[in-house]
Backbone as JSON Lines, residues from 0, in Angstrom:
{"i":0,"aa":"X","n":[145.87,30.49,137.34],"ca":[146.98,31.4,137.49],"c":[148.3,30.67,137.28]}
{"i":1,"aa":"X","n":[149.22,31.33,136.61],"ca":[150.54,30.75,136.4],"c":[151.49,31.23,137.48]}
{"i":2,"aa":"X","n":[152.4,30.37,137.82],"ca":[153.42,30.77,138.8],"c":[154.41,31.7,138.12]}
{"i":3,"aa":"X","n":[154.86,32.66,138.85],"ca":[155.87,33.57,138.31],"c":[157.21,32.85,138.27]}
{"i":4,"aa":"X","n":[157.86,32.93,137.15],"ca":[159.17,32.32,137.02],"c":[159.13,30.84,136.69]}
{"i":5,"aa":"X","n":[157.94,30.22,136.63],"ca":[157.85,28.81,136.32],"c":[157.97,28.58,134.82]}
{"i":6,"aa":"X","n":[158.64,27.53,134.43],"ca":[158.82,27.24,133.01],"c":[157.59,26.52,132.48]}
{"i":7,"aa":"X","n":[157.14,26.92,131.31],"ca":[156.0,26.25,130.69],"c":[156.51,25.11,129.82]}
{"i":8,"aa":"X","n":[155.78,24.02,129.84],"ca":[156.16,22.88,129.02],"c":[155.58,23.03,127.63]}
{"i":9,"aa":"X","n":[156.38,22.76,126.65],"ca":[155.87,22.79,125.29],"c":[155.31,21.44,124.93]}
{"i":10,"aa":"X","n":[154.21,21.44,124.22],"ca":[153.67,20.17,123.73],"c":[154.25,19.9,122.37]}
{"i":11,"aa":"X","n":[154.89,18.78,122.26],"ca":[155.53,18.42,121.01],"c":[154.78,17.26,120.41]}
{"i":12,"aa":"X","n":[154.38,17.42,119.17],"ca":[153.71,16.32,118.48],"c":[154.76,15.47,117.82]}
{"i":13,"aa":"X","n":[154.77,14.23,118.18],"ca":[155.78,13.32,117.64],"c":[155.21,12.6,116.44]}
{"i":14,"aa":"X","n":[155.99,12.51,115.41],"ca":[155.54,11.81,114.21],"c":[156.23,10.47,114.13]}
{"i":15,"aa":"X","n":[155.72,9.63,113.26],"ca":[156.29,8.28,113.16],"c":[157.65,8.32,112.5]}
{"i":16,"aa":"X","n":[158.43,7.3,112.71],"ca":[159.78,7.22,112.15],"c":[159.8,7.2,110.65]}
{"i":17,"aa":"X","n":[158.78,6.68,110.0],"ca":[158.76,6.59,108.55],"c":[158.72,7.97,107.92]}
{"i":18,"aa":"X","n":[158.05,8.93,108.53],"ca":[157.95,10.26,107.96],"c":[159.24,11.04,108.23]}
{"i":19,"aa":"X","n":[159.86,10.84,109.38],"ca":[161.07,11.56,109.7],"c":[162.23,11.14,108.82]}
{"i":20,"aa":"X","n":[162.22,9.94,108.33],"ca":[163.31,9.44,107.51],"c":[163.01,9.59,106.02]}
{"i":21,"aa":"X","n":[162.21,10.51,105.65],"ca":[161.94,10.73,104.24],"c":[161.08,9.64,103.62]}
{"i":22,"aa":"X","n":[160.22,9.02,104.4],"ca":[159.34,8.0,103.85],"c":[159.91,6.6,103.94]}
{"i":23,"aa":"X","n":[161.18,6.47,104.33],"ca":[161.77,5.14,104.46],"c":[161.52,4.63,105.86]}
{"i":24,"aa":"X","n":[161.26,3.36,105.98],"ca":[161.02,2.77,107.29],"c":[162.36,2.44,107.93]}
{"i":25,"aa":"X","n":[162.6,2.98,109.11],"ca":[163.88,2.77,109.78],"c":[164.02,1.35,110.31]}
{"i":26,"aa":"X","n":[162.93,0.66,110.49],"ca":[162.99,-0.68,111.05],"c":[162.62,-1.72,109.99]}
{"i":27,"aa":"X","n":[163.26,-1.66,108.85],"ca":[162.91,-2.58,107.77],"c":[163.35,-4.0,108.05]}
{"i":28,"aa":"X","n":[164.29,-4.19,108.99],"ca":[164.75,-5.54,109.29],"c":[163.8,-6.27,110.24]}
{"i":29,"aa":"X","n":[162.89,-5.55,110.92],"ca":[161.94,-6.21,111.8],"c":[160.67,-6.53,111.02]}
{"i":30,"aa":"X","n":[160.08,-7.69,111.28],"ca":[158.87,-8.05,110.53],"c":[157.71,-7.14,110.92]}
{"i":31,"aa":"X","n":[156.77,-6.88,110.0],"ca":[155.61,-6.06,110.34],"c":[154.74,-6.77,111.37]}
{"i":32,"aa":"X","n":[153.97,-5.98,112.11],"ca":[153.09,-6.57,113.11],"c":[152.06,-7.45,112.45]}
{"i":33,"aa":"X","n":[151.7,-8.5,113.16],"ca":[150.65,-9.38,112.64],"c":[149.34,-8.62,112.6]}
{"i":34,"aa":"X","n":[148.55,-8.86,111.58],"ca":[147.22,-8.27,111.52],"c":[146.43,-8.89,112.66]}
{"i":35,"aa":"X","n":[145.28,-8.34,112.95],"ca":[144.44,-8.9,114.01],"c":[144.24,-10.37,113.74]}
{"i":36,"aa":"X","n":[144.37,-11.17,114.78],"ca":[144.25,-12.61,114.6],"c":[142.92,-12.94,113.94]}
{"i":37,"aa":"X","n":[142.95,-13.94,113.08],"ca":[141.74,-14.31,112.37],"c":[140.68,-14.77,113.36]}
{"i":38,"aa":"X","n":[139.44,-14.42,113.05],"ca":[138.36,-14.81,113.93],"c":[138.15,-16.31,113.86]}
{"i":39,"aa":"X","n":[137.77,-16.86,114.96],"ca":[137.44,-18.26,115.05],"c":[136.22,-18.53,114.17]}
{"i":40,"aa":"X","n":[136.16,-19.7,113.54],"ca":[135.02,-20.02,112.67],"c":[133.72,-20.05,113.46]}
{"i":41,"aa":"X","n":[133.79,-20.46,114.73],"ca":[132.57,-20.47,115.54],"c":[132.11,-19.05,115.85]}
{"i":42,"aa":"X","n":[133.06,-18.11,115.99],"ca":[132.66,-16.72,116.21],"c":[132.01,-16.15,114.95]}
{"i":43,"aa":"X","n":[132.56,-16.45,113.8],"ca":[131.95,-16.01,112.54],"c":[130.56,-16.62,112.38]}
{"i":44,"aa":"X","n":[130.44,-17.89,112.74],"ca":[129.15,-18.57,112.67],"c":[128.13,-17.89,113.59]}
{"i":45,"aa":"X","n":[128.56,-17.58,114.82],"ca":[127.65,-16.94,115.78],"c":[127.19,-15.58,115.28]}
{"i":46,"aa":"X","n":[128.08,-14.81,114.69],"ca":[127.7,-13.5,114.16],"c":[126.73,-13.64,113.0]}
{"i":47,"aa":"X","n":[126.97,-14.62,112.14],"ca":[126.09,-14.84,110.99],"c":[124.69,-15.25,111.46]}
{"i":48,"aa":"X","n":[124.62,-16.13,112.44],"ca":[123.33,-16.58,112.96],"c":[122.6,-15.43,113.63]}
{"i":49,"aa":"X","n":[123.33,-14.62,114.37],"ca":[122.69,-13.5,115.07],"c":[122.14,-12.48,114.1]}
{"i":50,"aa":"X","n":[122.81,-12.27,112.98],"ca":[122.35,-11.3,111.99],"c":[121.2,-11.82,111.14]}
{"i":51,"aa":"X","n":[120.99,-13.12,111.14],"ca":[119.94,-13.7,110.3],"c":[118.57,-13.41,110.9]}
{"i":52,"aa":"X","n":[117.66,-12.94,110.06],"ca":[116.33,-12.54,110.54],"c":[115.4,-13.73,110.74]}
{"i":53,"aa":"X","n":[115.76,-14.9,110.23],"ca":[114.88,-16.07,110.36],"c":[114.95,-16.71,111.74]}
{"i":54,"aa":"X","n":[115.99,-16.42,112.52],"ca":[116.07,-16.92,113.89],"c":[115.38,-15.9,114.79]}
{"i":55,"aa":"X","n":[114.26,-16.31,115.36],"ca":[113.47,-15.39,116.17],"c":[114.2,-15.13,117.48]}
{"i":56,"aa":"X","n":[114.37,-13.85,117.79],"ca":[115.02,-13.47,119.05],"c":[114.24,-12.34,119.68]}
{"i":57,"aa":"X","n":[114.38,-12.21,120.98],"ca":[113.71,-11.16,121.74],"c":[114.7,-10.52,122.7]}
{"i":58,"aa":"X","n":[114.27,-9.46,123.35],"ca":[115.09,-8.77,124.34],"c":[114.59,-9.09,125.74]}
{"i":59,"aa":"X","n":[115.51,-9.19,126.68],"ca":[115.17,-9.46,128.07],"c":[116.22,-8.81,128.96]}
{"i":60,"aa":"X","n":[115.97,-8.87,130.25],"ca":[116.91,-8.34,131.23],"c":[117.65,-9.51,131.87]}
{"i":61,"aa":"X","n":[118.97,-9.47,131.8],"ca":[119.84,-10.49,132.4],"c":[120.83,-9.77,133.29]}
{"i":62,"aa":"X","n":[120.72,-9.96,134.59],"ca":[121.62,-9.32,135.56],"c":[121.7,-7.81,135.33]}
{"i":63,"aa":"X","n":[120.56,-7.17,135.26],"ca":[120.44,-5.73,135.1],"c":[120.98,-5.21,133.77]}
{"i":64,"aa":"X","n":[121.11,-6.08,132.78],"ca":[121.58,-5.7,131.46],"c":[120.61,-6.21,130.41]}
{"i":65,"aa":"X","n":[120.32,-5.39,129.42],"ca":[119.44,-5.84,128.34],"c":[120.23,-6.71,127.39]}
{"i":66,"aa":"X","n":[119.69,-7.88,127.1],"ca":[120.34,-8.84,126.2],"c":[119.33,-9.32,125.17]}
{"i":67,"aa":"X","n":[119.87,-9.75,124.04],"ca":[119.05,-10.36,123.01],"c":[119.21,-11.87,123.17]}
{"i":68,"aa":"X","n":[118.1,-12.6,123.12],"ca":[118.21,-14.04,123.32],"c":[117.29,-14.77,122.36]}
{"i":69,"aa":"X","n":[117.6,-16.06,122.18],"ca":[116.73,-16.94,121.41],"c":[116.58,-18.23,122.18]}
{"i":70,"aa":"X","n":[115.55,-19.0,121.81],"ca":[115.3,-20.25,122.5],"c":[116.1,-21.36,121.82]}
{"i":71,"aa":"X","n":[116.51,-22.34,122.59],"ca":[117.32,-23.44,122.07],"c":[116.61,-24.25,121.01]}
{"i":72,"aa":"X","n":[115.31,-24.52,121.2],"ca":[114.6,-25.31,120.21],"c":[114.42,-24.53,118.91]}
{"i":73,"aa":"X","n":[114.35,-23.19,118.99],"ca":[114.3,-22.38,117.78],"c":[115.63,-22.43,117.04]}
{"i":74,"aa":"X","n":[116.73,-22.5,117.79],"ca":[118.06,-22.6,117.19],"c":[118.2,-23.91,116.42]}
{"i":75,"aa":"X","n":[117.71,-25.01,117.0],"ca":[117.77,-26.31,116.34],"c":[116.95,-26.3,115.05]}
{"i":76,"aa":"X","n":[115.74,-25.73,115.1],"ca":[114.9,-25.64,113.91],"c":[115.54,-24.75,112.86]}
{"i":77,"aa":"X","n":[116.18,-23.67,113.29],"ca":[116.84,-22.77,112.36],"c":[117.96,-23.49,111.61]}
{"i":78,"aa":"X","n":[118.77,-24.25,112.33],"ca":[119.87,-24.97,111.68],"c":[119.36,-26.05,110.75]}
{"i":79,"aa":"X","n":[118.24,-26.67,111.11],"ca":[117.65,-27.7,110.25],"c":[117.12,-27.08,108.95]}
{"i":80,"aa":"X","n":[116.54,-25.88,109.04],"ca":[115.94,-25.23,107.87],"c":[116.95,-24.44,107.04]}
{"i":81,"aa":"X","n":[118.11,-24.11,107.61],"ca":[119.13,-23.32,106.91],"c":[120.49,-24.03,106.98]}
{"i":82,"aa":"X","n":[120.66,-25.12,106.24],"ca":[121.95,-25.83,106.3],"c":[123.1,-25.03,105.69]}
{"i":83,"aa":"X","n":[122.8,-24.02,104.87],"ca":[123.87,-23.23,104.25],"c":[124.64,-22.4,105.28]}
{"i":84,"aa":"X","n":[124.03,-22.11,106.42],"ca":[124.7,-21.35,107.47],"c":[125.84,-22.18,108.06]}
{"i":85,"aa":"X","n":[125.68,-23.49,108.09],"ca":[126.7,-24.37,108.66],"c":[127.95,-24.44,107.81]}
{"i":86,"aa":"X","n":[127.89,-23.94,106.56],"ca":[129.07,-23.97,105.69],"c":[130.19,-23.1,106.22]}
{"i":87,"aa":"X","n":[129.89,-22.12,107.05],"ca":[130.91,-21.25,107.64],"c":[131.83,-22.06,108.53]}
{"i":88,"aa":"X","n":[131.31,-23.14,109.12],"ca":[132.09,-23.94,110.07],"c":[133.17,-24.79,109.41]}
{"i":89,"aa":"X","n":[133.23,-24.8,108.11],"ca":[134.24,-25.53,107.33],"c":[134.3,-26.99,107.73]}
{"i":90,"aa":"X","n":[135.32,-27.4,108.47],"ca":[135.49,-28.82,108.78],"c":[134.45,-29.34,109.77]}
{"i":91,"aa":"X","n":[133.82,-28.45,110.53],"ca":[132.83,-28.87,111.52],"c":[131.41,-28.74,111.01]}
{"i":92,"aa":"X","n":[131.22,-28.61,109.7],"ca":[129.87,-28.37,109.17],"c":[128.95,-29.58,109.31]}
{"i":93,"aa":"X","n":[129.5,-30.75,109.57],"ca":[128.67,-31.95,109.7],"c":[128.21,-32.2,111.14]}
{"i":94,"aa":"X","n":[128.53,-31.3,112.04],"ca":[128.13,-31.48,113.43],"c":[126.62,-31.3,113.58]}
{"i":95,"aa":"X","n":[126.07,-31.96,114.57],"ca":[124.65,-31.8,114.88],"c":[124.45,-30.45,115.58]}
{"i":96,"aa":"X","n":[123.21,-30.01,115.62],"ca":[122.89,-28.71,116.23],"c":[123.29,-28.67,117.7]}
{"i":97,"aa":"X","n":[123.08,-29.78,118.42],"ca":[123.44,-29.82,119.83],"c":[124.95,-29.7,120.02]}
{"i":98,"aa":"X","n":[125.72,-30.32,119.13],"ca":[127.18,-30.24,119.22],"c":[127.68,-28.83,118.91]}
{"i":99,"aa":"X","n":[127.04,-28.18,117.95],"ca":[127.4,-26.79,117.63],"c":[127.1,-25.9,118.82]}
{"i":100,"aa":"X","n":[125.92,-26.09,119.42],"ca":[125.55,-25.29,120.59],"c":[126.52,-25.54,121.75]}
{"i":101,"aa":"X","n":[126.94,-26.77,121.96],"ca":[127.9,-27.07,123.01],"c":[129.24,-26.39,122.75]}
{"i":102,"aa":"X","n":[129.67,-26.36,121.48],"ca":[130.92,-25.69,121.14],"c":[130.81,-24.18,121.38]}
{"i":103,"aa":"X","n":[129.66,-23.6,121.02],"ca":[129.45,-22.16,121.25],"c":[129.4,-21.85,122.75]}
{"i":104,"aa":"X","n":[128.8,-22.74,123.53],"ca":[128.78,-22.57,124.98],"c":[130.19,-22.66,125.56]}
{"i":105,"aa":"X","n":[130.97,-23.61,125.04],"ca":[132.33,-23.79,125.52],"c":[133.22,-22.6,125.23]}
{"i":106,"aa":"X","n":[132.98,-21.91,124.14],"ca":[133.77,-20.74,123.77],"c":[133.18,-19.44,124.31]}
{"i":107,"aa":"X","n":[132.16,-19.55,125.15],"ca":[131.46,-18.41,125.75],"c":[130.86,-17.47,124.71]}
{"i":108,"aa":"X","n":[130.47,-18.01,123.57],"ca":[129.76,-17.23,122.57],"c":[128.26,-17.28,122.83]}
{"i":109,"aa":"X","n":[127.83,-18.27,123.59],"ca":[126.46,-18.39,124.06],"c":[126.5,-18.54,125.58]}
{"i":110,"aa":"X","n":[125.43,-18.08,126.21],"ca":[125.28,-18.27,127.65],"c":[123.93,-18.91,127.88]}
{"i":111,"aa":"X","n":[123.92,-20.01,128.59],"ca":[122.66,-20.69,128.87],"c":[121.94,-19.97,129.99]}
{"i":112,"aa":"X","n":[120.68,-19.63,129.74],"ca":[119.89,-18.87,130.71],"c":[118.59,-19.59,131.0]}
{"i":113,"aa":"X","n":[117.96,-19.15,132.08],"ca":[116.68,-19.7,132.48],"c":[115.81,-18.53,132.92]}
{"i":114,"aa":"X","n":[114.5,-18.74,132.91],"ca":[113.59,-17.68,133.33],"c":[113.71,-17.47,134.83]}
{"i":115,"aa":"X","n":[113.49,-16.23,135.28],"ca":[113.54,-15.91,136.7],"c":[112.25,-16.37,137.38]}
{"i":116,"aa":"X","n":[111.1,-16.0,136.81],"ca":[109.81,-16.35,137.38],"c":[109.37,-17.7,136.84]}
{"i":117,"aa":"X","n":[109.28,-18.69,137.73],"ca":[108.95,-20.05,137.29],"c":[107.57,-20.48,137.76]}
{"i":118,"aa":"X","n":[106.81,-19.56,138.35],"ca":[105.46,-19.89,138.82],"c":[104.44,-19.08,138.03]}
{"i":119,"aa":"X","n":[103.25,-19.63,137.92],"ca":[102.19,-18.94,137.2],"c":[101.66,-17.77,138.0]}
{"i":120,"aa":"X","n":[101.34,-16.7,137.28],"ca":[100.66,-15.58,137.92],"c":[99.2,-15.97,138.12]}
{"i":121,"aa":"X","n":[98.55,-15.42,139.1],"ca":[97.14,-15.76,139.33],"c":[96.28,-15.42,138.1]}
{"i":122,"aa":"X","n":[95.45,-16.36,137.72],"ca":[94.56,-16.16,136.57],"c":[95.16,-16.55,135.24]}
{"i":123,"aa":"X","n":[96.44,-16.94,135.21],"ca":[97.08,-17.36,133.96],"c":[97.09,-18.87,133.87]}
{"i":124,"aa":"X","n":[97.14,-19.38,132.65],"ca":[97.13,-20.82,132.45],"c":[98.49,-21.4,132.13]}
{"i":125,"aa":"X","n":[99.37,-20.59,131.56],"ca":[100.71,-21.11,131.23],"c":[101.74,-19.99,131.36]}
{"i":126,"aa":"X","n":[103.02,-20.4,131.42],"ca":[104.11,-19.44,131.52],"c":[104.32,-18.74,130.19]}
{"i":127,"aa":"X","n":[104.92,-17.59,130.23],"ca":[105.21,-16.82,129.02],"c":[106.2,-17.59,128.15]}
{"i":128,"aa":"X","n":[105.98,-17.53,126.85],"ca":[106.91,-18.18,125.91],"c":[108.23,-17.43,125.87]}
{"i":129,"aa":"X","n":[108.18,-16.12,125.97],"ca":[109.37,-15.28,125.92],"c":[109.46,-14.48,127.23]}
{"i":130,"aa":"X","n":[110.11,-15.02,128.26],"ca":[110.18,-14.3,129.54],"c":[110.98,-13.0,129.4]}
{"i":131,"aa":"X","n":[110.6,-12.01,130.19],"ca":[111.24,-10.7,130.13],"c":[112.46,-10.61,131.05]}
{"i":132,"aa":"X","n":[112.59,-11.53,131.99],"ca":[113.71,-11.5,132.93],"c":[114.38,-12.88,132.93]}
{"i":133,"aa":"X","n":[115.68,-12.88,132.77],"ca":[116.46,-14.11,132.7],"c":[117.54,-14.12,133.78]}
{"i":134,"aa":"X","n":[118.01,-15.33,134.08],"ca":[119.17,-15.5,134.96],"c":[120.05,-16.57,134.35]}
{"i":135,"aa":"X","n":[121.33,-16.53,134.67],"ca":[122.25,-17.53,134.13],"c":[121.92,-18.87,134.73]}
{"i":136,"aa":"X","n":[121.87,-19.89,133.88],"ca":[121.51,-21.23,134.3],"c":[122.55,-21.76,135.26]}
{"i":137,"aa":"X","n":[122.14,-22.22,136.44],"ca":[123.12,-22.73,137.41],"c":[123.7,-24.06,136.95]}
{"i":138,"aa":"X","n":[125.0,-24.15,136.92],"ca":[125.69,-25.38,136.51],"c":[125.88,-26.23,137.75]}
{"i":139,"aa":"X","n":[125.4,-27.46,137.69],"ca":[125.51,-28.33,138.87],"c":[126.61,-29.33,138.73]}
């Protein structure tokens, strides 16, 4: 219900200054905004590695969230077998796999995890290769 005698507000669609001035930009003396900052080479590298089908990855639960993960030794083998992926790193392409992993960990592009269940179930001989539940590795 509307109040009697109350004024209704009009919704006004505001257009940009360039259209109001006949297509001319009113703020031509100010520099244009910077485009989105360029992605870090390590971030580009991480995306390229994640999209590559040769690095075996699985899904697991980490802190009540489904995450995709890979094993560290698989990452080392992947880098050894695919040196062309390291070309994205430009000046850092000569780094060892462990150094690349440390840089990715430092930039929070990777998170080191550990399995939740560390004991054998009755009747089993070894732990699962790909655990279904993970926890963040405790830093000591």
